[in-house]
Structures are given as structure tokens and as C-alpha cells.
C-alpha positions in Angstrom: -21.2 -17.1 -6.6 -21.7 -18.6 -9.8 -25.0 -18.7 -11.7 -25.8 -21.5 -14.1 -26.2 -20.0 -17.6 -27.6 -22.5 -20.1 -25.4 -21.7 -23.4 -27.3 -24.1 -25.6 -27.7 -21.9 -28.5 -24.8 -19.9 -30.3 -26.7 -16.7 -29.9 -26.4 -16.8 -26.1 -22.7 -17.8 -26.3 -22.0 -14.6 -28.7 -23.8 -12.3 -26.1 -22.0 -13.6 -23.2 -18.8 -13.5 -25.2 -19.4 -9.7 -26.1 -20.4 -9.1 -22.6 -17.2 -10.5 -21.1 -15.1 -8.5 -23.7 -17.0 -5.2 -23.0 -16.4 -6.1 -19.1 -12.5 -6.5 -19.8 -12.2 -3.4 -21.9 -14.0 -1.4 -19.1 -11.5 -2.7 -16.6 -8.7 -2.1 -18.7 -10.0 1.8 -19.1 -10.4 2.0 -15.3 -7.0 0.7 -14.8 -5.4 3.0 -17.5 -7.0 6.0 -15.8 -5.9 5.0 -12.3 -2.2 4.8 -13.2 -2.5 8.2 -15.2 -3.7 9.9 -11.9 -0.9 8.3 -9.9 1.7 9.2 -12.4 0.3 12.9 -12.5 0.3 13.0 -8.6 3.9 11.8 -8.2 5.0 14.3 -11.0 3.5 17.1 -9.1 5.1 16.0 -5.9 2.2 14.4 -4.0 3.1 11.8 -1.4 1.2 8.8 -2.0 0.5 6.1 0.7 -0.4 6.0 4.5 1.1 8.8 6.8 3.9 7.9 9.1 2.5 7.2 12.6 5.1 9.6 14.4 6.7 12.7 13.3 10.5 12.9 12.4 11.3 14.3 15.6 9.4 11.9 17.5 11.1 9.0 15.6 14.5 10.5 16.3 13.6 10.6 20.2 12.2 7.3 20.2 15.2 5.6 18.9 17.7 7.5 21.4 17.2 4.5 23.7 17.4 4.5 27.5 13.7 4.2 28.2 11.5 0.9 28.0 9.8 0.6 24.6 6.5 0.1 25.9 6.5 3.5 27.7 7.9 5.4 24.5 5.0 3.5 22.6 2.3 4.7 25.0 3.5 8.2 25.1 3.4 8.4 21.4 0.2 6.5 21.0 1.7 3.8 18.8 2.1 0.0 19.0 5.4 -1.4 20.7 6.1 -3.1 17.3 6.2 0.5 15.7 9.2 1.3 18.0 11.0 -1.9 17.5 10.6 -1.6 13.8 12.2 2.0 13.9 15.1 0.6 16.1 15.7 -2.2 13.5 15.7 0.1 10.5 18.2 2.3 12.4 20.4 -0.4 13.3 20.4 -1.8 9.7 21.5 1.4 8.1 24.2 1.8 10.8 26.0 -1.6 10.0 28.8 -1.2 7.8 28.7 -2.9 4.4 24.7 -2.5 4.3 23.2 -0.6 1.6 21.0 2.1 2.9 
């Protein structure tokens, strides 16, 4: 949404320029504070991001094999794609010559 602004006079141009500069400055301050908070959280050992859908023990059990992917996914309450992603990640790290 863009509002039509009549910038016929230099005074209006000056005011618009000053307001744009203040908005950019304020956005930089917000970004700086956010990054500072993230660095402080990482420094104190906080885990940032979304939690895993499954526990580590559940992930190990899910990739063992021998059972249909859909039934494993249903048992843990996750999507089938989640189980496939776990299997792919496991097989990639097990291949020789691949960096983990």
C-alpha cells in the first residue's frame, strides 16, 4: 500500500527525508539489540530454535528398521517425512568418505 505524497515543496521533502532516516536508525537499533540478546543466550548455553519432534531415544528406535515407516510415525505422532528425514541423515553419516 503506497499513499500518494505530494512533495512539491522542499520543506516536505526535508521532513520525509528526516522521518525516513529516523525509521532506518530505529530499525538498526532493534536489529542490534536482537543480535545482542541472541549472542548472550548462546553464550549462556541456551538452545535456540525449534525443539525436536522426537526424543533422542525415540529417534534411535525409529531408525532401527524392521517396521513400516507409517506405523513408526503414527506411534510417535510425527509425519512420515520426519522418519524418512531421520533415515536419510543416518545413511549419509554412515557412508564412507562423507563428512558428518
